[in-house]
mmCIF file as Biopython writes it, N, C-alpha, C and O atoms, coordinates in Angstrom:
data_model
#
loop_
_atom_site.group_PDB
_atom_site.id
_atom_site.type_symbol
_atom_site.label_atom_id
_atom_site.label_alt_id
_atom_site.label_comp_id
_atom_site.label_asym_id
_atom_site.label_entity_id
_atom_site.label_seq_id
_atom_site.pdbx_PDB_ins_code
_atom_site.Cartn_x
_atom_site.Cartn_y
_atom_site.Cartn_z
_atom_site.occupancy
_atom_site.B_iso_or_equiv
_atom_site.auth_seq_id
_atom_site.auth_asym_id
_atom_site.pdbx_PDB_model_num
ATOM 1   N N  . UNK A ? 1  ? 144.706 187.822 69.508 1.0 0.0 1  A 1 
ATOM 2   C CA . UNK A ? 1  ? 144.418 186.789 70.477 1.0 0.0 1  A 1 
ATOM 3   C C  . UNK A ? 1  ? 144.916 185.449 69.925 1.0 0.0 1  A 1 
ATOM 4   O O  . UNK A ? 1  ? 144.609 185.087 68.789 1.0 0.0 1  A 1 
ATOM 5   N N  . UNK A ? 2  ? 145.671 184.733 70.722 1.0 0.0 2  A 1 
ATOM 6   C CA . UNK A ? 2  ? 146.222 183.460 70.277 1.0 0.0 2  A 1 
ATOM 7   C C  . UNK A ? 2  ? 145.166 182.358 70.326 1.0 0.0 2  A 1 
ATOM 8   O O  . UNK A ? 2  ? 144.127 182.488 70.973 1.0 0.0 2  A 1 
ATOM 9   N N  . UNK A ? 3  ? 145.467 181.277 69.623 1.0 0.0 3  A 1 
ATOM 10  C CA . UNK A ? 3  ? 144.559 180.137 69.640 1.0 0.0 3  A 1 
ATOM 11  C C  . UNK A ? 3  ? 144.428 179.603 71.064 1.0 0.0 3  A 1 
ATOM 12  O O  . UNK A ? 3  ? 143.326 179.278 71.506 1.0 0.0 3  A 1 
ATOM 13  N N  . UNK A ? 4  ? 145.546 179.512 71.782 1.0 0.0 4  A 1 
ATOM 14  C CA . UNK A ? 4  ? 145.511 179.011 73.158 1.0 0.0 4  A 1 
ATOM 15  C C  . UNK A ? 4  ? 144.613 179.886 74.039 1.0 0.0 4  A 1 
ATOM 16  O O  . UNK A ? 4  ? 143.845 179.364 74.847 1.0 0.0 4  A 1 
ATOM 17  N N  . UNK A ? 5  ? 144.703 181.189 73.890 1.0 0.0 5  A 1 
ATOM 18  C CA . UNK A ? 5  ? 143.865 182.064 74.716 1.0 0.0 5  A 1 
ATOM 19  C C  . UNK A ? 5  ? 142.391 181.957 74.320 1.0 0.0 5  A 1 
ATOM 20  O O  . UNK A ? 5  ? 141.513 182.078 75.174 1.0 0.0 5  A 1 
ATOM 21  N N  . UNK A ? 6  ? 142.117 181.733 73.048 1.0 0.0 6  A 1 
ATOM 22  C CA . UNK A ? 6  ? 140.733 181.536 72.613 1.0 0.0 6  A 1 
ATOM 23  C C  . UNK A ? 6  ? 140.168 180.236 73.181 1.0 0.0 6  A 1 
ATOM 24  O O  . UNK A ? 6  ? 139.011 180.189 73.597 1.0 0.0 6  A 1 
ATOM 25  N N  . UNK A ? 7  ? 140.982 179.186 73.197 1.0 0.0 7  A 1 
ATOM 26  C CA . UNK A ? 7  ? 140.534 177.910 73.754 1.0 0.0 7  A 1 
ATOM 27  C C  . UNK A ? 7  ? 140.297 178.070 75.259 1.0 0.0 7  A 1 
ATOM 28  O O  . UNK A ? 7  ? 139.319 177.541 75.788 1.0 0.0 7  A 1 
ATOM 29  N N  . UNK A ? 8  ? 141.176 178.790 75.945 1.0 0.0 8  A 1 
ATOM 30  C CA . UNK A ? 8  ? 140.995 179.020 77.382 1.0 0.0 8  A 1 
ATOM 31  C C  . UNK A ? 8  ? 139.720 179.818 77.650 1.0 0.0 8  A 1 
ATOM 32  O O  . UNK A ? 8  ? 139.017 179.554 78.626 1.0 0.0 8  A 1 
ATOM 33  N N  . UNK A ? 9  ? 139.426 180.769 76.807 1.0 0.0 9  A 1 
ATOM 34  C CA . UNK A ? 9  ? 138.201 181.555 76.949 1.0 0.0 9  A 1 
ATOM 35  C C  . UNK A ? 9  ? 136.975 180.657 76.746 1.0 0.0 9  A 1 
ATOM 36  O O  . UNK A ? 9  ? 135.975 180.791 77.451 1.0 0.0 9  A 1 
ATOM 37  N N  . UNK A ? 10 ? 137.063 179.751 75.786 1.0 0.0 10 A 1 
ATOM 38  C CA . UNK A ? 10 ? 135.978 178.813 75.541 1.0 0.0 10 A 1 
ATOM 39  C C  . UNK A ? 10 ? 135.783 177.890 76.742 1.0 0.0 10 A 1 
ATOM 40  O O  . UNK A ? 10 ? 134.650 177.594 77.124 1.0 0.0 10 A 1 
ATOM 41  N N  . UNK A ? 11 ? 136.886 177.437 77.337 1.0 0.0 11 A 1 
ATOM 42  C CA . UNK A ? 11 ? 136.815 176.587 78.529 1.0 0.0 11 A 1 
ATOM 43  C C  . UNK A ? 11 ? 136.105 177.329 79.658 1.0 0.0 11 A 1 
ATOM 44  O O  . UNK A ? 11 ? 135.247 176.761 80.333 1.0 0.0 11 A 1 
ATOM 45  N N  . UNK A ? 12 ? 136.456 178.574 79.861 1.0 0.0 12 A 1 
ATOM 46  C CA . UNK A ? 12 ? 135.819 179.359 80.917 1.0 0.0 12 A 1 
ATOM 47  C C  . UNK A ? 12 ? 134.313 179.491 80.678 1.0 0.0 12 A 1 
ATOM 48  O O  . UNK A ? 12 ? 133.521 179.390 81.615 1.0 0.0 12 A 1 
ATOM 49  N N  . UNK A ? 13 ? 133.930 179.713 79.438 1.0 0.0 13 A 1 
ATOM 50  C CA . UNK A ? 13 ? 132.502 179.813 79.109 1.0 0.0 13 A 1 
ATOM 51  C C  . UNK A ? 13 ? 131.787 178.493 79.357 1.0 0.0 13 A 1 
ATOM 52  O O  . UNK A ? 13 ? 130.672 178.470 79.878 1.0 0.0 13 A 1 
ATOM 53  N N  . UNK A ? 14 ? 132.434 177.394 78.982 1.0 0.0 14 A 1 
ATOM 54  C CA . UNK A ? 14 ? 131.831 176.080 79.188 1.0 0.0 14 A 1 
ATOM 55  C C  . UNK A ? 14 ? 131.692 175.754 80.672 1.0 0.0 14 A 1 
ATOM 56  O O  . UNK A ? 14 ? 130.712 175.135 81.086 1.0 0.0 14 A 1 
ATOM 57  N N  . UNK A ? 15 ? 132.670 176.169 81.469 1.0 0.0 15 A 1 
ATOM 58  C CA . UNK A ? 15 ? 132.579 175.942 82.917 1.0 0.0 15 A 1 
ATOM 59  C C  . UNK A ? 15 ? 131.399 176.718 83.501 1.0 0.0 15 A 1 
ATOM 60  O O  . UNK A ? 15 ? 130.723 176.228 84.405 1.0 0.0 15 A 1 
ATOM 61  N N  . UNK A ? 16 ? 131.153 177.907 82.999 1.0 0.0 16 A 1 
ATOM 62  C CA . UNK A ? 16 ? 129.994 178.683 83.432 1.0 0.0 16 A 1 
ATOM 63  C C  . UNK A ? 16 ? 128.693 178.020 83.032 1.0 0.0 16 A 1 
ATOM 64  O O  . UNK A ? 16 ? 127.735 177.996 83.804 1.0 0.0 16 A 1 
ATOM 65  N N  . UNK A ? 17 ? 128.662 177.485 81.832 1.0 0.0 17 A 1 
ATOM 66  C CA . UNK A ? 17 ? 127.482 176.784 81.358 1.0 0.0 17 A 1 
ATOM 67  C C  . UNK A ? 17 ? 127.222 175.537 82.199 1.0 0.0 17 A 1 
ATOM 68  O O  . UNK A ? 17 ? 126.081 175.244 82.556 1.0 0.0 17 A 1 
ATOM 69  N N  . UNK A ? 18 ? 128.290 174.807 82.510 1.0 0.0 18 A 1 
ATOM 70  C CA . UNK A ? 18 ? 128.159 173.608 83.346 1.0 0.0 18 A 1 
ATOM 71  C C  . UNK A ? 18 ? 127.633 173.974 84.735 1.0 0.0 18 A 1 
ATOM 72  O O  . UNK A ? 18 ? 126.780 173.273 85.280 1.0 0.0 18 A 1 
ATOM 73  N N  . UNK A ? 19 ? 128.129 175.046 85.296 1.0 0.0 19 A 1 
ATOM 74  C CA . UNK A ? 19 ? 127.657 175.479 86.614 1.0 0.0 19 A 1 
ATOM 75  C C  . UNK A ? 19 ? 126.165 175.814 86.581 1.0 0.0 19 A 1 
ATOM 76  O O  . UNK A ? 19 ? 125.437 175.513 87.526 1.0 0.0 19 A 1 
ATOM 77  N N  . UNK A ? 20 ? 125.720 176.431 85.505 1.0 0.0 20 A 1 
ATOM 78  C CA . UNK A ? 20 ? 124.306 176.751 85.356 1.0 0.0 20 A 1 
ATOM 79  C C  . UNK A ? 20 ? 123.463 175.481 85.257 1.0 0.0 20 A 1 
ATOM 80  O O  . UNK A ? 20 ? 122.413 175.375 85.891 1.0 0.0 20 A 1 
ATOM 81  N N  . UNK A ? 21 ? 123.924 174.521 84.460 1.0 0.0 21 A 1 
ATOM 82  C CA . UNK A ? 21 ? 123.205 173.254 84.342 1.0 0.0 21 A 1 
ATOM 83  C C  . UNK A ? 21 ? 123.127 172.542 85.692 1.0 0.0 21 A 1 
ATOM 84  O O  . UNK A ? 21 ? 122.084 171.996 86.052 1.0 0.0 21 A 1 
ATOM 85  N N  . UNK A ? 22 ? 124.227 172.548 86.431 1.0 0.0 22 A 1 
ATOM 86  C CA . UNK A ? 22 ? 124.247 171.913 87.751 1.0 0.0 22 A 1 
ATOM 87  C C  . UNK A ? 22 ? 123.274 172.597 88.711 1.0 0.0 22 A 1 
ATOM 88  O O  . UNK A ? 22 ? 122.612 171.932 89.508 1.0 0.0 22 A 1 
ATOM 89  N N  . UNK A ? 23 ? 123.191 173.915 88.635 1.0 0.0 23 A 1 
ATOM 90  C CA . UNK A ? 23 ? 122.259 174.649 89.495 1.0 0.0 23 A 1 
ATOM 91  C C  . UNK A ? 23 ? 120.813 174.294 89.143 1.0 0.0 23 A 1 
ATOM 92  O O  . UNK A ? 23 ? 119.988 174.090 90.033 1.0 0.0 23 A 1 
ATOM 93  N N  . UNK A ? 24 ? 120.508 174.221 87.847 1.0 0.0 24 A 1 
ATOM 94  C CA . UNK A ? 24 ? 119.156 173.833 87.429 1.0 0.0 24 A 1 
ATOM 95  C C  . UNK A ? 24 ? 118.842 172.409 87.865 1.0 0.0 24 A 1 
ATOM 96  O O  . UNK A ? 24 ? 117.714 172.108 88.258 1.0 0.0 24 A 1 
ATOM 97  N N  . UNK A ? 25 ? 119.845 171.530 87.795 1.0 0.0 25 A 1 
ATOM 98  C CA . UNK A ? 25 ? 119.654 170.135 88.206 1.0 0.0 25 A 1 
ATOM 99  C C  . UNK A ? 25 ? 119.181 170.058 89.660 1.0 0.0 25 A 1 
ATOM 100 O O  . UNK A ? 25 ? 118.296 169.269 89.990 1.0 0.0 25 A 1 
ATOM 101 N N  . UNK A ? 26 ? 119.767 170.866 90.507 1.0 0.0 26 A 1 
ATOM 102 C CA . UNK A ? 26 ? 119.453 170.804 91.933 1.0 0.0 26 A 1 
ATOM 103 C C  . UNK A ? 26 ? 118.070 171.356 92.279 1.0 0.0 26 A 1 
ATOM 104 O O  . UNK A ? 26 ? 117.534 171.035 93.340 1.0 0.0 26 A 1 
ATOM 105 N N  . UNK A ? 27 ? 117.494 172.160 91.426 1.0 0.0 27 A 1 
ATOM 106 C CA . UNK A ? 27 ? 116.167 172.713 91.714 1.0 0.0 27 A 1 
ATOM 107 C C  . UNK A ? 27 ? 115.055 172.060 90.892 1.0 0.0 27 A 1 
ATOM 108 O O  . UNK A ? 27 ? 113.872 172.254 91.169 1.0 0.0 27 A 1 
ATOM 109 N N  . UNK A ? 28 ? 115.445 171.290 89.888 1.0 0.0 28 A 1 
ATOM 110 C CA . UNK A ? 28 ? 114.448 170.662 89.008 1.0 0.0 28 A 1 
ATOM 111 C C  . UNK A ? 28 ? 113.736 169.528 89.732 1.0 0.0 28 A 1 
ATOM 112 O O  . UNK A ? 28 ? 114.366 168.735 90.432 1.0 0.0 28 A 1 
ATOM 113 N N  . UNK A ? 29 ? 112.426 169.457 89.562 1.0 0.0 29 A 1 
ATOM 114 C CA . UNK A ? 29 ? 111.603 168.423 90.195 1.0 0.0 29 A 1 
ATOM 115 C C  . UNK A ? 29 ? 111.376 167.225 89.263 1.0 0.0 29 A 1 
ATOM 116 O O  . UNK A ? 29 ? 111.323 166.081 89.713 1.0 0.0 29 A 1 
ATOM 117 N N  . UNK A ? 30 ? 111.245 167.495 87.989 1.0 0.0 30 A 1 
ATOM 118 C CA . UNK A ? 30 ? 110.941 166.462 87.006 1.0 0.0 30 A 1 
ATOM 119 C C  . UNK A ? 30 ? 112.154 165.563 86.787 1.0 0.0 30 A 1 
ATOM 120 O O  . UNK A ? 30 ? 113.233 166.045 86.441 1.0 0.0 30 A 1 
ATOM 121 N N  . UNK A ? 31 ? 111.980 164.271 86.985 1.0 0.0 31 A 1 
ATOM 122 C CA . UNK A ? 31 ? 113.104 163.323 86.887 1.0 0.0 31 A 1 
ATOM 123 C C  . UNK A ? 31 ? 113.682 163.248 85.473 1.0 0.0 31 A 1 
ATOM 124 O O  . UNK A ? 31 ? 114.895 163.121 85.304 1.0 0.0 31 A 1 
ATOM 125 N N  . UNK A ? 32 ? 112.831 163.324 84.476 1.0 0.0 32 A 1 
ATOM 126 C CA . UNK A ? 32 ? 113.309 163.290 83.086 1.0 0.0 32 A 1 
ATOM 127 C C  . UNK A ? 32 ? 114.181 164.516 82.784 1.0 0.0 32 A 1 
ATOM 128 O O  . UNK A ? 32 ? 115.220 164.408 82.132 1.0 0.0 32 A 1 
ATOM 129 N N  . UNK A ? 33 ? 113.751 165.654 83.257 1.0 0.0 33 A 1 
ATOM 130 C CA . UNK A ? 33 ? 114.528 166.888 83.062 1.0 0.0 33 A 1 
ATOM 131 C C  . UNK A ? 33 ? 115.845 166.817 83.833 1.0 0.0 33 A 1 
ATOM 132 O O  . UNK A ? 33 ? 116.885 167.252 83.338 1.0 0.0 33 A 1 
ATOM 133 N N  . UNK A ? 34 ? 115.794 166.270 85.039 1.0 0.0 34 A 1 
ATOM 134 C CA . UNK A ? 34 ? 117.021 166.126 85.837 1.0 0.0 34 A 1 
ATOM 135 C C  . UNK A ? 34 ? 118.029 165.240 85.118 1.0 0.0 34 A 1 
ATOM 136 O O  . UNK A ? 34 ? 119.226 165.531 85.110 1.0 0.0 34 A 1 
ATOM 137 N N  . UNK A ? 35 ? 117.543 164.155 84.512 1.0 0.0 35 A 1 
ATOM 138 C CA . UNK A ? 35 ? 118.433 163.244 83.779 1.0 0.0 35 A 1 
ATOM 139 C C  . UNK A ? 35 ? 119.052 163.946 82.577 1.0 0.0 35 A 1 
ATOM 140 O O  . UNK A ? 35 ? 120.241 163.786 82.304 1.0 0.0 35 A 1 
ATOM 141 N N  . UNK A ? 36 ? 118.255 164.714 81.871 1.0 0.0 36 A 1 
ATOM 142 C CA . UNK A ? 36 ? 118.758 165.465 80.718 1.0 0.0 36 A 1 
ATOM 143 C C  . UNK A ? 36 ? 119.824 166.468 81.148 1.0 0.0 36 A 1 
ATOM 144 O O  . UNK A ? 36 ? 120.863 166.595 80.500 1.0 0.0 36 A 1 
ATOM 145 N N  . UNK A ? 37 ? 119.564 167.173 82.237 1.0 0.0 37 A 1 
ATOM 146 C CA . UNK A ? 37 ? 120.541 168.142 82.747 1.0 0.0 37 A 1 
ATOM 147 C C  . UNK A ? 37 ? 121.827 167.449 83.182 1.0 0.0 37 A 1 
ATOM 148 O O  . UNK A ? 37 ? 122.921 167.950 82.922 1.0 0.0 37 A 1 
ATOM 149 N N  . UNK A ? 38 ? 121.702 166.311 83.839 1.0 0.0 38 A 1 
ATOM 150 C CA . UNK A ? 38 ? 122.889 165.578 84.284 1.0 0.0 38 A 1 
ATOM 151 C C  . UNK A ? 38 ? 123.712 165.077 83.098 1.0 0.0 38 A 1 
ATOM 152 O O  . UNK A ? 38 ? 124.938 165.185 83.101 1.0 0.0 38 A 1 
ATOM 153 N N  . UNK A ? 39 ? 123.038 164.530 82.088 1.0 0.0 39 A 1 
ATOM 154 C CA . UNK A ? 39 ? 123.745 164.058 80.890 1.0 0.0 39 A 1 
ATOM 155 C C  . UNK A ? 39 ? 124.449 165.206 80.173 1.0 0.0 39 A 1 
ATOM 156 O O  . UNK A ? 39 ? 125.587 165.061 79.728 1.0 0.0 39 A 1 
ATOM 157 N N  . UNK A ? 40 ? 123.779 166.330 80.065 1.0 0.0 40 A 1 
ATOM 158 C CA . UNK A ? 40 ? 124.378 167.496 79.407 1.0 0.0 40 A 1 
ATOM 159 C C  . UNK A ? 40 ? 125.601 167.986 80.183 1.0 0.0 40 A 1 
ATOM 160 O O  . UNK A ? 40 ? 126.620 168.338 79.588 1.0 0.0 40 A 1 
ATOM 161 N N  . UNK A ? 41 ? 125.497 168.005 81.492 1.0 0.0 41 A 1 
ATOM 162 C CA . UNK A ? 41 ? 126.609 168.427 82.334 1.0 0.0 41 A 1 
ATOM 163 C C  . UNK A ? 41 ? 127.811 167.496 82.164 1.0 0.0 41 A 1 
ATOM 164 O O  . UNK A ? 41 ? 128.951 167.955 82.099 1.0 0.0 41 A 1 
ATOM 165 N N  . UNK A ? 42 ? 127.553 166.197 82.093 1.0 0.0 42 A 1 
ATOM 166 C CA . UNK A ? 42 ? 128.625 165.226 81.904 1.0 0.0 42 A 1 
ATOM 167 C C  . UNK A ? 42 ? 129.298 165.401 80.537 1.0 0.0 42 A 1 
ATOM 168 O O  . UNK A ? 42 ? 130.520 165.302 80.422 1.0 0.0 42 A 1 
ATOM 169 N N  . UNK A ? 43 ? 128.501 165.657 79.521 1.0 0.0 43 A 1 
ATOM 170 C CA . UNK A ? 43 ? 129.060 165.868 78.187 1.0 0.0 43 A 1 
ATOM 171 C C  . UNK A ? 43 ? 129.922 167.123 78.153 1.0 0.0 43 A 1 
ATOM 172 O O  . UNK A ? 43 ? 130.993 167.127 77.546 1.0 0.0 43 A 1 
ATOM 173 N N  . UNK A ? 44 ? 129.466 168.169 78.794 1.0 0.0 44 A 1 
ATOM 174 C CA . UNK A ? 44 ? 130.248 169.405 78.840 1.0 0.0 44 A 1 
ATOM 175 C C  . UNK A ? 44 ? 131.549 169.165 79.601 1.0 0.0 44 A 1 
ATOM 176 O O  . UNK A ? 44 ? 132.591 169.703 79.226 1.0 0.0 44 A 1 
ATOM 177 N N  . UNK A ? 45 ? 131.501 168.368 80.662 1.0 0.0 45 A 1 
ATOM 178 C CA . UNK A ? 45 ? 132.720 168.039 81.414 1.0 0.0 45 A 1 
ATOM 179 C C  . UNK A ? 45 ? 133.731 167.333 80.515 1.0 0.0 45 A 1 
ATOM 180 O O  . UNK A ? 45 ? 134.929 167.606 80.589 1.0 0.0 45 A 1 
ATOM 181 N N  . UNK A ? 46 ? 133.254 166.438 79.678 1.0 0.0 46 A 1 
ATOM 182 C CA . UNK A ? 46 ? 134.143 165.734 78.758 1.0 0.0 46 A 1 
ATOM 183 C C  . UNK A ? 46 ? 134.768 166.696 77.748 1.0 0.0 46 A 1 
ATOM 184 O O  . UNK A ? 46 ? 135.952 166.588 77.428 1.0 0.0 46 A 1 
ATOM 185 N N  . UNK A ? 47 ? 133.975 167.622 77.259 1.0 0.0 47 A 1 
ATOM 186 C CA . UNK A ? 47 ? 134.495 168.613 76.309 1.0 0.0 47 A 1 
ATOM 187 C C  . UNK A ? 47 ? 135.536 169.501 77.004 1.0 0.0 47 A 1 
ATOM 188 O O  . UNK A ? 47 ? 136.577 169.808 76.422 1.0 0.0 47 A 1 
ATOM 189 N N  . UNK A ? 48 ? 135.257 169.909 78.234 1.0 0.0 48 A 1 
ATOM 190 C CA . UNK A ? 48 ? 136.201 170.739 78.998 1.0 0.0 48 A 1 
ATOM 191 C C  . UNK A ? 48 ? 137.518 169.986 79.178 1.0 0.0 48 A 1 
ATOM 192 O O  . UNK A ? 48 ? 138.590 170.548 78.953 1.0 0.0 48 A 1 
ATOM 193 N N  . UNK A ? 49 ? 137.442 168.731 79.579 1.0 0.0 49 A 1 
ATOM 194 C CA . UNK A ? 49 ? 138.656 167.930 79.764 1.0 0.0 49 A 1 
ATOM 195 C C  . UNK A ? 49 ? 139.457 167.836 78.475 1.0 0.0 49 A 1 
ATOM 196 O O  . UNK A ? 49 ? 140.681 167.965 78.482 1.0 0.0 49 A 1 
ATOM 197 N N  . UNK A ? 50 ? 138.756 167.609 77.368 1.0 0.0 50 A 1 
ATOM 198 C CA . UNK A ? 50 ? 139.412 167.508 76.067 1.0 0.0 50 A 1 
ATOM 199 C C  . UNK A ? 50 ? 140.102 168.815 75.689 1.0 0.0 50 A 1 
ATOM 200 O O  . UNK A ? 50 ? 141.234 168.811 75.205 1.0 0.0 50 A 1 
ATOM 201 N N  . UNK A ? 51 ? 139.409 169.940 75.914 1.0 0.0 51 A 1 
ATOM 202 C CA . UNK A ? 51 ? 139.991 171.236 75.577 1.0 0.0 51 A 1 
ATOM 203 C C  . UNK A ? 51 ? 141.165 171.586 76.494 1.0 0.0 51 A 1 
ATOM 204 O O  . UNK A ? 51 ? 142.140 172.195 76.051 1.0 0.0 51 A 1 
ATOM 205 N N  . UNK A ? 52 ? 141.073 171.202 77.770 1.0 0.0 52 A 1 
ATOM 206 C CA . UNK A ? 52 ? 142.193 171.461 78.681 1.0 0.0 52 A 1 
ATOM 207 C C  . UNK A ? 52 ? 143.426 170.681 78.250 1.0 0.0 52 A 1 
ATOM 208 O O  . UNK A ? 52 ? 144.547 171.181 78.346 1.0 0.0 52 A 1 
ATOM 209 N N  . UNK A ? 53 ? 143.220 169.456 77.776 1.0 0.0 53 A 1 
ATOM 210 C CA . UNK A ? 53 ? 144.340 168.680 77.248 1.0 0.0 53 A 1 
ATOM 211 C C  . UNK A ? 53 ? 144.906 169.336 75.991 1.0 0.0 53 A 1 
ATOM 212 O O  . UNK A ? 53 ? 146.118 169.343 75.777 1.0 0.0 53 A 1 
ATOM 213 N N  . UNK A ? 54 ? 144.031 169.878 75.176 1.0 0.0 54 A 1 
ATOM 214 C CA . UNK A ? 54 ? 144.476 170.557 73.946 1.0 0.0 54 A 1 
ATOM 215 C C  . UNK A ? 54 ? 145.298 171.794 74.283 1.0 0.0 54 A 1 
ATOM 216 O O  . UNK A ? 54 ? 146.280 172.080 73.598 1.0 0.0 54 A 1 
ATOM 217 N N  . UNK A ? 55 ? 144.924 172.527 75.311 1.0 0.0 55 A 1 
ATOM 218 C CA . UNK A ? 55 ? 145.697 173.703 75.717 1.0 0.0 55 A 1 
ATOM 219 C C  . UNK A ? 55 ? 147.110 173.281 76.117 1.0 0.0 55 A 1 
ATOM 220 O O  . UNK A ? 55 ? 148.080 173.960 75.779 1.0 0.0 55 A 1 
ATOM 221 N N  . UNK A ? 56 ? 147.229 172.172 76.828 1.0 0.0 56 A 1 
ATOM 222 C CA . UNK A ? 56 ? 148.559 171.678 77.212 1.0 0.0 56 A 1 
ATOM 223 C C  . UNK A ? 56 ? 149.409 171.400 75.987 1.0 0.0 56 A 1 
ATOM 224 O O  . UNK A ? 56 ? 150.597 171.720 75.965 1.0 0.0 56 A 1 
ATOM 225 N N  . UNK A ? 57 ? 148.807 170.805 74.969 1.0 0.0 57 A 1 
ATOM 226 C CA . UNK A ? 57 ? 149.526 170.515 73.728 1.0 0.0 57 A 1 
ATOM 227 C C  . UNK A ? 57 ? 149.931 171.820 73.040 1.0 0.0 57 A 1 
ATOM 228 O O  . UNK A ? 57 ? 151.067 171.967 72.587 1.0 0.0 57 A 1 
ATOM 229 N N  . UNK A ? 58 ? 148.991 172.761 72.968 1.0 0.0 58 A 1 
ATOM 230 C CA . UNK A ? 58 ? 149.296 174.047 72.335 1.0 0.0 58 A 1 
ATOM 231 C C  . UNK A ? 58 ? 150.438 174.761 73.044 1.0 0.0 58 A 1 
ATOM 232 O O  . UNK A ? 58 ? 151.332 175.313 72.403 1.0 0.0 58 A 1 
ATOM 233 N N  . UNK A ? 59 ? 150.399 174.747 74.373 1.0 0.0 59 A 1 
ATOM 234 C CA . UNK A ? 59 ? 151.444 175.427 75.136 1.0 0.0 59 A 1 
ATOM 235 C C  . UNK A ? 59 ? 152.782 174.703 75.010 1.0 0.0 59 A 1 
ATOM 236 O O  . UNK A ? 59 ? 153.833 175.343 75.043 1.0 0.0 59 A 1 
ATOM 237 N N  . UNK A ? 60 ? 152.756 173.386 74.867 1.0 0.0 60 A 1 
ATOM 238 C CA . UNK A ? 60 ? 153.996 172.635 74.676 1.0 0.0 60 A 1 
ATOM 239 C C  . UNK A ? 60 ? 154.584 172.942 73.303 1.0 0.0 60 A 1 
ATOM 240 O O  . UNK A ? 60 ? 155.792 173.135 73.165 1.0 0.0 60 A 1 
ATOM 241 N N  . UNK A ? 61 ? 153.725 172.985 72.294 1.0 0.0 61 A 1 
ATOM 242 C CA . UNK A ? 61 ? 154.180 173.253 70.930 1.0 0.0 61 A 1 
ATOM 243 C C  . UNK A ? 61 ? 154.615 174.701 70.747 1.0 0.0 61 A 1 
ATOM 244 O O  . UNK A ? 61 ? 155.523 174.989 69.967 1.0 0.0 61 A 1 
ATOM 245 N N  . UNK A ? 62 ? 153.970 175.605 71.461 1.0 0.0 62 A 1 
ATOM 246 C CA . UNK A ? 62 ? 154.264 177.041 71.339 1.0 0.0 62 A 1 
ATOM 247 C C  . UNK A ? 62 ? 154.488 177.615 72.744 1.0 0.0 62 A 1 
ATOM 248 O O  . UNK A ? 62 ? 153.606 178.292 73.271 1.0 0.0 62 A 1 
ATOM 249 N N  . UNK A ? 63 ? 155.644 177.359 73.355 1.0 0.0 63 A 1 
ATOM 250 C CA . UNK A ? 63 ? 155.862 177.781 74.742 1.0 0.0 63 A 1 
ATOM 251 C C  . UNK A ? 63 ? 155.723 179.284 74.976 1.0 0.0 63 A 1 
ATOM 252 O O  . UNK A ? 63 ? 155.481 179.699 76.109 1.0 0.0 63 A 1 
ATOM 253 N N  . UNK A ? 64 ? 155.865 180.101 73.953 1.0 0.0 64 A 1 
ATOM 254 C CA . UNK A ? 64 ? 155.725 181.533 74.134 1.0 0.0 64 A 1 
ATOM 255 C C  . UNK A ? 64 ? 154.302 181.933 74.524 1.0 0.0 64 A 1 
ATOM 256 O O  . UNK A ? 64 ? 154.085 183.031 75.038 1.0 0.0 64 A 1 
ATOM 257 N N  . UNK A ? 65 ? 153.336 181.049 74.284 1.0 0.0 65 A 1 
ATOM 258 C CA . UNK A ? 65 ? 151.940 181.344 74.606 1.0 0.0 65 A 1 
ATOM 259 C C  . UNK A ? 65 ? 151.552 180.861 75.998 1.0 0.0 65 A 1 
ATOM 260 O O  . UNK A ? 65 ? 150.428 181.112 76.433 1.0 0.0 65 A 1 
ATOM 261 N N  . UNK A ? 66 ? 152.434 180.186 76.703 1.0 0.0 66 A 1 
ATOM 262 C CA . UNK A ? 66 ? 152.117 179.637 78.007 1.0 0.0 66 A 1 
ATOM 263 C C  . UNK A ? 66 ? 151.728 180.773 78.968 1.0 0.0 66 A 1 
ATOM 264 O O  . UNK A ? 66 ? 152.419 181.787 79.069 1.0 0.0 66 A 1 
ATOM 265 N N  . UNK A ? 67 ? 150.631 180.578 79.652 1.0 0.0 67 A 1 
ATOM 266 C CA . UNK A ? 67 ? 150.190 181.567 80.628 1.0 0.0 67 A 1 
ATOM 267 C C  . UNK A ? 67 ? 149.274 182.635 80.068 1.0 0.0 67 A 1 
ATOM 268 O O  . UNK A ? 67 ? 148.777 183.463 80.831 1.0 0.0 67 A 1 
ATOM 269 N N  . UNK A ? 68 ? 149.029 182.651 78.772 1.0 0.0 68 A 1 
ATOM 270 C CA . UNK A ? 68 ? 148.120 183.665 78.200 1.0 0.0 68 A 1 
ATOM 271 C C  . UNK A ? 68 ? 146.702 183.255 78.400 1.0 0.0 68 A 1 
ATOM 272 O O  . UNK A ? 68 ? 145.788 183.972 77.991 1.0 0.0 68 A 1 
#
């Protein structure tokens, strides 16, 4: 498994985690908990964006891995 494919797998897992946090946010009643869930979701979004940019760099540096 290439580094690029491992990073893509990590991105997919993080997107699933973010979706779960967003779902909990919508059903949570406690405002403090909602804020914590929202902050966590935003942080995960930033990590996802960073990793997606890293995949672009990896694929540019190693074009044979593009699409894996």
